[in-house]
N, C-alpha and C positions, 0 to 999 in steps of 0.2 A: 504494500500500500504506500502511496506517496506520503511522505512525512513533512512536506513543505507546501506552501501555497503555490498553485499552478500559475504559469505565466499569464499575465493579464493581456498579453498581446495576441494570443492565438486561441481561438475557441477550442473546446475539448470535445472530441468524438471518441466514443467507445465502440470498438468493432468486436462483435461476438461471432466467432467463426463456428458454423454448424454444418460444415461441408460433409457430403456423403462419402467422400473419398479421402485418402491420405495425401492427395496432391495439394501442396501449399501454394501453388502458383496463383489460384484465384484470390486467395487472401492477400498475397503480395500485390496483385494488380488492383484490388479494391483499396488497399491502404494507400497505394500511390495516388489513386484517383481522389481519395479524401484529402491527402496532403496537398494536392493541387488546388483544393478549396481553402488553403492556408489554415488548416486545422492541425492541432496536436492530436495524434492518433495513438491509442493504446489498444492492443489486440489481446483478447482472451479466448479460451476455448471451452471453459466450463461456466455454467450459469451461476454457480455459487461464487466463483471468483468475480464474475461480472457484478453480482450484487454488492460485493465489498467495494469494488471500484466506483459503483454508482453512489454509494453512501459517502465515500471518503474523497473522491475526486470531483464529484459534482459535474458530470459531463453535460453539455448542452444537447447533444444528439446521440442516440443509440442507433447503430447500424448492425443489422443481422445479415450474415452471409449464409443463405439457406434458410428454409422454413420447415417447421414440423408442428404437429398438433401440440406437442409438449411446449413449444415456444409460446403459443397462445395462452395456455394455462399459466405458464410462468409469468408472463407479462401482466396477467390479471391479478396475480398474487403479489407482484413486485411492490414493495413499500420503500420509496425513497426516504431520505432523511427528512425530519420534520420541516426544515427550512426550504426544502425543494418542492417545486410544483410537479405537475405531470411531465413525464419525459417523452419528448417527441422521438419517434423512431421510424426508420424505413427499412425495407428488406431488399436485398440483392439476390437474384436467382443464382443457384450454384451449378447450373448446367444440367438440371434434370430433364427428362424427356418432355416434349412440348405439352402434352396433355397433363402431365403431373405438375408442370410449372404453372399452367393455367389455374389449376385447383389451388396451388399454393398462393398464387396472387390473390384470388378471391378470399381465401381464409385470412391472409395477412391484412388485407384492407378491412375486412369485417372486424378484425381484432384491434383496429385503430391505427394501422400504419399510415404514414403520410404519403407513401408511394411504394410501389413494387416495381423494381427495375429488372427486367429479364437479363440474364447474362449475355444474351445475343446482341444486346444494344451497345455493348462496349462501355468504356469508362467515362466518356464525355457526359452522357445524361446523368450519371451518378454525381459527377463533380458539380454540374449545374444545379441539381436538386439539393445537394447538401449546402451549396452556397446560398440558395434561396431559403432553406430552413434556418441557417445560421443568421441570415439577415432578420428573419422574423424573431428569432430568439433574442437578438441584440435589441430589437425594438421593445420587446416585452421585459427584458431584464431590468431589475430595479437599479436605479441610478444611485450610487453612493459616492459622495465626494468628501475628501479630507480624511486624514488618518483617524480621526475620531468620528467619522461619518457626520460631518456638520450638516449635510443635506442628504436625505434618502427619499426617493420617489419610486413607488411601486405601481406600475401601470396595471397590473392584474387586479390588485385590491383597491386601486385608486386612493392610496393613502400616502401622506407626506409627513416626514419628520424633519424639523428644522432645529438644529442644535439639541437633538435628543427629545424634542417636544413634538407630539403629533398635532398637526394643524389641519383644520377642515376647510378645504377650499371649494368654492363653487366650480362647476364644470369648466367654464371658460378660463378662469384663473389657474385651475389645475393644469390645463394643457399649455397655457402661456408660460407658467413656471417650468414645466417640463421642457419646453422649447428652449427657454433661456439656459436651463441646466445642461442640455446637450450641446450648447454653443457658449461655453463659459469664456469670459474675457473677449468676446467678439461683439462688434457693434451690430445690433439687430435693428433693421430699418422699420419705419412706420408701415411700409407696404407689407413687410413680413408679419408684423404684428396684426395688421388688418386681416391677413390671410388666416392666421391662427384663430383669431377671435370669431371669424365667420366660418370656422371649421372647414376651410378649403372650398367653400361654396361661392366665394366672391360676392357675398351679399353686401348690400349697402350698409355702411356704418355711419351713424351721426358723427359730425366733426369732433365732438368732445368725448366720444365713446372711449377712444384710446387713453385720453388723459385720465378719465374716471377709472378705467380698469387698472392702469399703471399705479394710480394713487391708492387704490384698494389693495393691490398686491404689495406695495411698499408698506402699508399699514399692517398687513398680516406679517410680513417679514420683521418689521420693527417690534411687533407684539411678542415675537419669539426670540428677541434679542439680536436680530440680524440687521440692524440699522446700517445703512451704507452699502448693502450688497448690490443694489440696483441704482445705477447712475444714469443720468441723462447726458448724452453727448450732443451738444447743441448743433443743429443743422444736419445731424446724421441719424440719431435714434437713441437706443439705450444699450448699456453694457452691464452684464451680470457677472459679478466677481464674488463668488461665495466663499473663497478660501482665505479671506482676510480675517483678522481677529476683530470681531465687532466691538470689543472693549476699547480698541484703539481708534475707532472711527468717531470723529466729532463733527465732521462736515455734514450738513444736511443736504441731501440731493435735491436739486430743483425739480419742479414738476414740468 
């Protein structure tokens, strides 16, 4: 088991090999395809070992090479660590006869697989599918900023913690704060803010809507002790800098 924190730069993919032969070439090919998706890949051959890695390594995606009824039962019983949500998985065919592989595909998809990729399709679709899954995982992964987690935003539960205090934000302010958080120390323009507030629909916003929303978001930040995190950049927009020490901030940001 890993005894250190995984690299934050590469998403983690656990490859569970369930091939029907002793030929290790399919596993090598699948691992290479996964690595082309810029993922850290660890390979296991036993489900018990896979469970340990799932609990301690916290992979973003599970890839199964080969399918069986046992896999479906195992995935239903699988219990990740308490802090983990459901684990996305996909299945790669292991070269079984066409009729058998067709039944495997149906069973895997009914068990909740994101995709079933036949072995005959080659490595490129697998790489593309994993990249897509990892992008989705990235969007849904909680944002944690600072060594002491000065800011944590969980898109799944729609919860926000600022300096350890849970804050309840209205829908628009939640997504606005999330956008600022994934673009720290960048200037966010008024056009970008309008897009977020209209939820990408391009709906008309009254001229003072942005000013009011920014003011409300600042008040929420200040009430949590995060005064000074959101600055106005005159003529450009706003800049969100959450990793400063709020105790040292005395300047009041203009509206």
